[in-house]
N, CA, C and O atoms as a GROMACS GRO file, in nm:
protein
  364
    1MET      N    1   1.337   1.359   0.468
    1MET     CA    2   1.230   1.369   0.583
    1MET      C    3   1.253   1.234   0.649
    1MET      O    4   1.250   1.129   0.585
    2ARG      N    5   1.278   1.242   0.782
    2ARG     CA    6   1.280   1.150   0.872
    2ARG      C    7   1.179   1.101   0.952
    2ARG      O    8   1.137   1.178   1.038
    3LEU      N    9   1.116   0.962   0.944
    3LEU     CA   10   0.991   0.948   1.024
    3LEU      C   11   1.033   0.852   1.132
    3LEU      O   12   1.123   0.769   1.117
    4ASN      N   13   0.952   0.870   1.255
    4ASN     CA   14   0.971   0.784   1.367
    4ASN      C   15   0.888   0.639   1.324
    4ASN      O   16   0.807   0.632   1.231
    5SER      N   17   0.924   0.541   1.404
    5SER     CA   18   0.828   0.420   1.354
    5SER      C   19   0.702   0.451   1.388
    5SER      O   20   0.617   0.394   1.319
    6GLY      N   21   0.660   0.524   1.473
    6GLY     CA   22   0.511   0.530   1.501
    6GLY      C   23   0.449   0.611   1.337
    6GLY      O   24   0.358   0.572   1.264
    7GLU      N   25   0.523   0.712   1.324
    7GLU     CA   26   0.456   0.778   1.223
    7GLU      C   27   0.471   0.672   1.096
    7GLU      O   28   0.371   0.667   1.023
    8ARG      N   29   0.571   0.597   1.064
    8ARG     CA   30   0.587   0.480   0.980
    8ARG      C   31   0.474   0.372   0.973
    8ARG      O   32   0.424   0.321   0.873
    9GLY      N   33   0.445   0.352   1.106
    9GLY     CA   34   0.311   0.291   1.118
    9GLY      C   35   0.178   0.340   1.072
    9GLY      O   36   0.103   0.280   0.996
   10ARG      N   37   0.160   0.437   1.117
   10ARG     CA   38   0.040   0.512   1.091
   10ARG      C   39   0.013   0.535   0.940
   10ARG      O   40  -0.099   0.522   0.891
   11SER      N   41   0.121   0.569   0.873
   11SER     CA   42   0.124   0.592   0.734
   11SER      C   43   0.114   0.464   0.672
   11SER      O   44   0.060   0.464   0.561
   12ALA      N   45   0.157   0.345   0.722
   12ALA     CA   46   0.125   0.211   0.647
   12ALA      C   47  -0.017   0.173   0.680
   12ALA      O   48  -0.079   0.102   0.599
   13VAL      N   49  -0.069   0.209   0.780
   13VAL     CA   50  -0.229   0.201   0.796
   13VAL      C   51  -0.297   0.252   0.720
   13VAL      O   52  -0.379   0.184   0.658
   14GLU      N   53  -0.283   0.396   0.698
   14GLU     CA   54  -0.329   0.478   0.603
   14GLU      C   55  -0.285   0.451   0.465
   14GLU      O   56  -0.366   0.508   0.393
   15MET      N   57  -0.213   0.403   0.406
   15MET     CA   58  -0.182   0.345   0.274
   15MET      C   59  -0.268   0.225   0.264
   15MET      O   60  -0.340   0.215   0.165
   16ALA      N   61  -0.270   0.144   0.343
   16ALA     CA   62  -0.352   0.002   0.338
   16ALA      C   63  -0.502   0.016   0.338
   16ALA      O   64  -0.580  -0.057   0.279
   17GLU      N   65  -0.532   0.125   0.417
   17GLU     CA   66  -0.677   0.119   0.423
   17GLU      C   67  -0.741   0.217   0.354
   17GLU      O   68  -0.862   0.202   0.344
   18LEU      N   69  -0.679   0.340   0.289
   18LEU     CA   70  -0.688   0.445   0.200
   18LEU      C   71  -0.761   0.546   0.306
   18LEU      O   72  -0.863   0.595   0.258
   19GLN      N   73  -0.734   0.583   0.426
   19GLN     CA   74  -0.770   0.670   0.490
   19GLN      C   75  -0.688   0.645   0.655
   19GLN      O   76  -0.656   0.538   0.705
   20PRO      N   77  -0.672   0.765   0.704
   20PRO     CA   78  -0.608   0.753   0.809
   20PRO      C   79  -0.666   0.692   0.948
   20PRO      O   80  -0.786   0.668   0.957
   21PRO      N   81  -0.591   0.670   1.041
   21PRO     CA   82  -0.656   0.590   1.156
   21PRO      C   83  -0.725   0.689   1.224
   21PRO      O   84  -0.677   0.802   1.232
   22ARG      N   85  -0.857   0.654   1.286
   22ARG     CA   86  -0.963   0.741   1.362
   22ARG      C   87  -0.990   0.860   1.282
   22ARG      O   88  -1.001   0.968   1.342
   23TRP      N   89  -1.007   0.856   1.125
   23TRP     CA   90  -1.047   0.956   1.065
   23TRP      C   91  -1.191   1.005   1.069
   23TRP      O   92  -1.220   1.113   1.018
   24SER      N   93  -1.291   0.920   1.134
   24SER     CA   94  -1.385   0.960   1.158
   24SER      C   95  -1.433   1.030   1.271
   24SER      O   96  -1.552   1.057   1.289
   25VAL      N   97  -1.320   1.064   1.362
   25VAL     CA   98  -1.300   1.144   1.478
   25VAL      C   99  -1.282   1.244   1.506
   25VAL      O  100  -1.159   1.252   1.519
   26HIS      N  101  -1.337   1.360   1.532
   26HIS     CA  102  -1.307   1.494   1.538
   26HIS      C  103  -1.143   1.504   1.588
   26HIS      O  104  -1.097   1.434   1.677
   27PRO      N  105  -1.065   1.604   1.513
   27PRO     CA  106  -0.917   1.589   1.540
   27PRO      C  107  -0.905   1.625   1.662
   27PRO      O  108  -0.818   1.563   1.723
   28MET      N  109  -0.986   1.734   1.744
   28MET     CA  110  -0.943   1.767   1.889
   28MET      C  111  -0.951   1.636   1.987
   28MET      O  112  -0.875   1.621   2.083
   29ARG      N  113  -1.034   1.562   1.956
   29ARG     CA  114  -1.062   1.434   2.022
   29ARG      C  115  -0.960   1.324   2.011
   29ARG      O  116  -0.924   1.244   2.097
   30VAL      N  117  -0.918   1.339   1.878
   30VAL     CA  118  -0.782   1.226   1.873
   30VAL      C  119  -0.680   1.250   1.945
   30VAL      O  120  -0.604   1.164   1.989
   31ILE      N  121  -0.669   1.400   1.965
   31ILE     CA  122  -0.553   1.429   2.046
   31ILE      C  123  -0.532   1.363   2.192
   31ILE      O  124  -0.422   1.334   2.238
   32PHE      N  125  -0.657   1.345   2.258
   32PHE     CA  126  -0.655   1.280   2.358
   32PHE      C  127  -0.664   1.128   2.346
   32PHE      O  128  -0.637   1.058   2.443
   33MET      N  129  -0.700   1.079   2.236
   33MET     CA  130  -0.728   0.939   2.214
   33MET      C  131  -0.609   0.869   2.203
   33MET      O  132  -0.604   0.753   2.245
   34ILE      N  133  -0.496   0.931   2.145
   34ILE     CA  134  -0.370   0.912   2.133
   34ILE      C  135  -0.268   0.858   2.235
   34ILE      O  136  -0.188   0.766   2.222
   35SER      N  137  -0.294   0.948   2.354
   35SER     CA  138  -0.271   0.923   2.489
   35SER      C  139  -0.323   0.833   2.560
   35SER      O  140  -0.254   0.774   2.642
   36ARG      N  141  -0.437   0.809   2.545
   36ARG     CA  142  -0.542   0.722   2.636
   36ARG      C  143  -0.573   0.586   2.578
   36ARG      O  144  -0.595   0.492   2.654
   37ASP      N  145  -0.574   0.573   2.460
   37ASP     CA  146  -0.639   0.453   2.374
   37ASP      C  147  -0.524   0.346   2.339
   37ASP      O  148  -0.417   0.399   2.369
   38PRO      N  149  -0.510   0.264   2.306
   38PRO     CA  150  -0.424   0.182   2.249
   38PRO      C  151  -0.404   0.198   2.100
   38PRO      O  152  -0.501   0.223   2.029
   39PRO      N  153  -0.292   0.187   2.053
   39PRO     CA  154  -0.248   0.242   1.890
   39PRO      C  155  -0.340   0.166   1.825
   39PRO      O  156  -0.404   0.070   1.868
   40PRO      N  157  -0.340   0.239   1.668
   40PRO     CA  158  -0.433   0.200   1.596
   40PRO      C  159  -0.409   0.088   1.530
   40PRO      O  160  -0.287   0.067   1.530
   41ALA      N  161  -0.464   0.012   1.478
   41ALA     CA  162  -0.432  -0.129   1.395
   41ALA      C  163  -0.528  -0.147   1.284
   41ALA      O  164  -0.633  -0.084   1.281
   42LEU      N  165  -0.487  -0.246   1.178
   42LEU     CA  166  -0.552  -0.263   1.041
   42LEU      C  167  -0.710  -0.305   1.103
   42LEU      O  168  -0.741  -0.385   1.191
   43SER      N  169  -0.777  -0.233   1.035
   43SER     CA  170  -0.941  -0.298   1.089
   43SER      C  171  -0.980  -0.449   1.010
   43SER      O  172  -1.070  -0.521   1.052
   44ASP      N  173  -0.908  -0.479   0.906
   44ASP     CA  174  -0.944  -0.618   0.859
   44ASP      C  175  -0.842  -0.682   0.847
   44ASP      O  176  -0.757  -0.645   0.767
   45ARG      N  177  -0.819  -0.823   0.943
   45ARG     CA  178  -0.696  -0.895   0.950
   45ARG      C  179  -0.716  -0.986   0.838
   45ARG      O  180  -0.622  -1.064   0.828
   46GLN      N  181  -0.813  -1.004   0.745
   46GLN     CA  182  -0.796  -1.119   0.645
   46GLN      C  183  -0.758  -1.047   0.547
   46GLN      O  184  -0.714  -1.129   0.466
   47CYS      N  185  -0.744  -0.919   0.494
   47CYS     CA  186  -0.701  -0.853   0.391
   47CYS      C  187  -0.550  -0.810   0.394
   47CYS      O  188  -0.515  -0.714   0.326
   48TRP      N  189  -0.460  -0.878   0.472
   48TRP     CA  190  -0.336  -0.848   0.488
   48TRP      C  191  -0.241  -0.943   0.544
   48TRP      O  192  -0.276  -1.016   0.636
   49SER      N  193  -0.130  -0.948   0.498
   49SER     CA  194  -0.046  -1.066   0.548
   49SER      C  195   0.005  -1.053   0.690
   49SER      O  196   0.020  -0.946   0.748
   50LEU      N  197   0.030  -1.169   0.740
   50LEU     CA  198   0.082  -1.185   0.870
   50LEU      C  199   0.204  -1.075   0.900
   50LEU      O  200   0.206  -0.999   0.997
   51ALA      N  201   0.314  -1.085   0.785
   51ALA     CA  202   0.428  -0.975   0.791
   51ALA      C  203   0.386  -0.868   0.796
   51ALA      O  204   0.440  -0.798   0.883
   52PHE      N  205   0.278  -0.802   0.714
   52PHE     CA  206   0.231  -0.665   0.730
   52PHE      C  207   0.186  -0.626   0.879
   52PHE      O  208   0.228  -0.528   0.941
   53HIS      N  209   0.101  -0.712   0.923
   53HIS     CA  210   0.037  -0.687   1.045
   53HIS      C  211   0.170  -0.685   1.168
   53HIS      O  212   0.187  -0.592   1.246
   54ASN      N  213   0.247  -0.796   1.162
   54ASN     CA  214   0.359  -0.773   1.264
   54ASN      C  215   0.457  -0.644   1.232
   54ASN      O  216   0.521  -0.583   1.318
   55PHE      N  217   0.456  -0.614   1.088
   55PHE     CA  218   0.540  -0.429   1.074
   55PHE      C  219   0.455  -0.349   1.140
   55PHE      O  220   0.510  -0.278   1.224
   56VAL      N  221   0.344  -0.336   1.131
   56VAL     CA  222   0.212  -0.253   1.173
   56VAL      C  223   0.243  -0.254   1.339
   56VAL      O  224   0.276  -0.154   1.403
   57THR      N  225   0.230  -0.350   1.379
   57THR     CA  226   0.232  -0.378   1.527
   57THR      C  227   0.382  -0.340   1.598
   57THR      O  228   0.398  -0.279   1.703
   58CYS      N  229   0.482  -0.391   1.515
   58CYS     CA  230   0.608  -0.321   1.581
   58CYS      C  231   0.626  -0.174   1.566
   58CYS      O  232   0.687  -0.104   1.646
   59CYS      N  233   0.564  -0.130   1.451
   59CYS     CA  234   0.604   0.036   1.456
   59CYS      C  235   0.508   0.111   1.522
   59CYS      O  236   0.528   0.232   1.527
   60LEU      N  237   0.378   0.050   1.591
   60LEU     CA  238   0.291   0.124   1.672
   60LEU      C  239   0.293   0.081   1.818
   60LEU      O  240   0.192   0.053   1.882
   61VAL      N  241   0.418   0.077   1.866
   61VAL     CA  242   0.421   0.039   2.016
   61VAL      C  243   0.456   0.176   2.079
   61VAL      O  244   0.556   0.242   2.050
   62LYS      N  245   0.370   0.208   2.162
   62LYS     CA  246   0.371   0.333   2.276
   62LYS      C  247   0.464   0.375   2.362
   62LYS      O  248   0.508   0.489   2.378
   63VAL      N  249   0.496   0.253   2.430
   63VAL     CA  250   0.605   0.298   2.515
   63VAL      C  251   0.730   0.287   2.455
   63VAL      O  252   0.771   0.195   2.384
   64ARG      N  253   0.790   0.395   2.491
   64ARG     CA  254   0.929   0.467   2.430
   64ARG      C  255   1.001   0.333   2.459
   64ARG      O  256   1.031   0.274   2.356
   65ILE      N  257   1.040   0.262   2.587
   65ILE     CA  258   1.149   0.175   2.631
   65ILE      C  259   1.132   0.063   2.521
   65ILE      O  260   1.226   0.041   2.445
   66GLU      N  261   0.992  -0.022   2.509
   66GLU     CA  262   0.978  -0.099   2.419
   66GLU      C  263   0.984  -0.077   2.269
   66GLU      O  264   0.960  -0.176   2.199
   67GLN      N  265   1.013   0.035   2.211
   67GLN     CA  266   1.016   0.084   2.070
   67GLN      C  267   1.108  -0.001   2.034
   67GLN      O  268   1.195  -0.022   2.119
   68ARG      N  269   1.118  -0.072   1.907
   68ARG     CA  270   1.245  -0.111   1.828
   68ARG      C  271   1.275  -0.015   1.738
   68ARG      O  272   1.207   0.077   1.691
   69THR      N  273   1.422  -0.062   1.714
   69THR     CA  274   1.483   0.045   1.604
   69THR      C  275   1.436   0.028   1.470
   69THR      O  276   1.360  -0.068   1.456
   70ASP      N  277   1.457   0.088   1.380
   70ASP     CA  278   1.426   0.087   1.248
   70ASP      C  279   1.463  -0.046   1.191
   70ASP      O  280   1.392  -0.128   1.133
   71THR      N  281   1.590  -0.048   1.220
   71THR     CA  282   1.682  -0.155   1.146
   71THR      C  283   1.605  -0.315   1.231
   71THR      O  284   1.589  -0.421   1.171
   72ASP      N  285   1.571  -0.292   1.366
   72ASP     CA  286   1.523  -0.438   1.426
   72ASP      C  287   1.406  -0.478   1.348
   72ASP      O  288   1.386  -0.593   1.309
   73ILE      N  289   1.309  -0.348   1.321
   73ILE     CA  290   1.206  -0.396   1.281
   73ILE      C  291   1.213  -0.438   1.124
   73ILE      O  292   1.143  -0.538   1.102
   74ILE      N  293   1.262  -0.400   1.040
   74ILE     CA  294   1.312  -0.411   0.887
   74ILE      C  295   1.342  -0.569   0.905
   74ILE      O  296   1.276  -0.655   0.846
   75PHE      N  297   1.435  -0.594   0.982
   75PHE     CA  298   1.490  -0.748   0.986
   75PHE      C  299   1.459  -0.851   1.053
   75PHE      O  300   1.514  -0.961   1.050
   76SER      N  301   1.322  -0.796   1.147
   76SER     CA  302   1.257  -0.903   1.219
   76SER      C  303   1.113  -0.929   1.109
   76SER      O  304   1.046  -1.030   1.129
   77VAL      N  305   1.084  -0.860   1.030
   77VAL     CA  306   0.959  -0.882   0.957
   77VAL      C  307   1.019  -0.965   0.861
   77VAL      O  308   1.116  -0.918   0.801
   78GLU      N  309   0.969  -1.110   0.826
   78GLU     CA  310   1.000  -1.206   0.716
   78GLU      C  311   0.903  -1.107   0.586
   78GLU      O  312   0.793  -1.054   0.601
   79ILE      N  313   0.984  -1.109   0.473
   79ILE     CA  314   0.944  -1.053   0.346
   79ILE      C  315   0.939  -1.172   0.267
   79ILE      O  316   1.041  -1.240   0.261
   80PRO      N  317   0.805  -1.219   0.188
   80PRO     CA  318   0.795  -1.306   0.073
   80PRO      C  319   0.920  -1.283  -0.019
   80PRO      O  320   0.966  -1.169  -0.012
   81PRO      N  321   0.982  -1.372  -0.106
   81PRO     CA  322   1.083  -1.371  -0.199
   81PRO      C  323   1.024  -1.271  -0.328
   81PRO      O  324   0.902  -1.252  -0.332
   82VAL      N  325   1.090  -1.225  -0.406
   82VAL     CA  326   1.066  -1.153  -0.502
   82VAL      C  327   0.962  -1.220  -0.589
   82VAL      O  328   0.859  -1.158  -0.617
   83SER      N  329   0.983  -1.341  -0.633
   83SER     CA  330   0.914  -1.456  -0.722
   83SER      C  331   0.781  -1.458  -0.687
   83SER      O  332   0.695  -1.478  -0.774
   84LEU      N  333   0.748  -1.437  -0.559
   84LEU     CA  334   0.620  -1.473  -0.521
   84LEU      C  335   0.520  -1.333  -0.529
   84LEU      O  336   0.399  -1.336  -0.552
   85HIS      N  337   0.606  -1.208  -0.503
   85HIS     CA  338   0.545  -1.090  -0.561
   85HIS      C  339   0.493  -1.102  -0.699
   85HIS      O  340   0.374  -1.088  -0.727
   86ALA      N  341   0.587  -1.129  -0.785
   86ALA     CA  342   0.579  -1.130  -0.959
   86ALA      C  343   0.453  -1.224  -0.971
   86ALA      O  344   0.367  -1.204  -1.056
   87SER      N  345   0.447  -1.313  -0.893
   87SER     CA  346   0.336  -1.439  -0.935
   87SER      C  347   0.195  -1.374  -0.891
   87SER      O  348   0.088  -1.391  -0.950
   88LEU      N  349   0.215  -1.305  -0.786
   88LEU     CA  350   0.075  -1.251  -0.725
   88LEU      C  351   0.017  -1.144  -0.843
   88LEU      O  352  -0.102  -1.140  -0.872
   89LEU      N  353   0.141  -1.041  -0.918
   89LEU     CA  354   0.114  -0.963  -0.990
   89LEU      C  355   0.080  -1.015  -1.110
   89LEU      O  356   0.037  -0.927  -1.185
   90GLY      N  357   0.082  -1.138  -1.166
   90GLY     CA  358   0.036  -1.187  -1.303
   90GLY      C  359   0.168  -1.183  -1.378
   90GLY      O  360   0.157  -1.218  -1.495
   91ARG      N  361   0.282  -1.152  -1.342
   91ARG     CA  362   0.392  -1.144  -1.434
   91ARG      C  363   0.470  -1.260  -1.435
   91ARG      O  364   0.568  -1.267  -1.510
   0.00000   0.00000   0.00000
């Protein structure tokens, strides 16, 4: 299954916050909000790294001309080294 960058960004927000963006709004209203309102974002900026915020922001660009390719997004977001991840997990 292939995802476009917007779907990938919304999925990242949903996995991070354990609920989809705009989950408390009626689905029919969300349809109108998608075209009218700015894209969803992470609700608590303190809980997530700057790299994750940048990834979500890059994925959730609404204007098609300004959207970046998946390769551009992956290589533009700096990911900490694996040893840092292991130290955070206590391994």
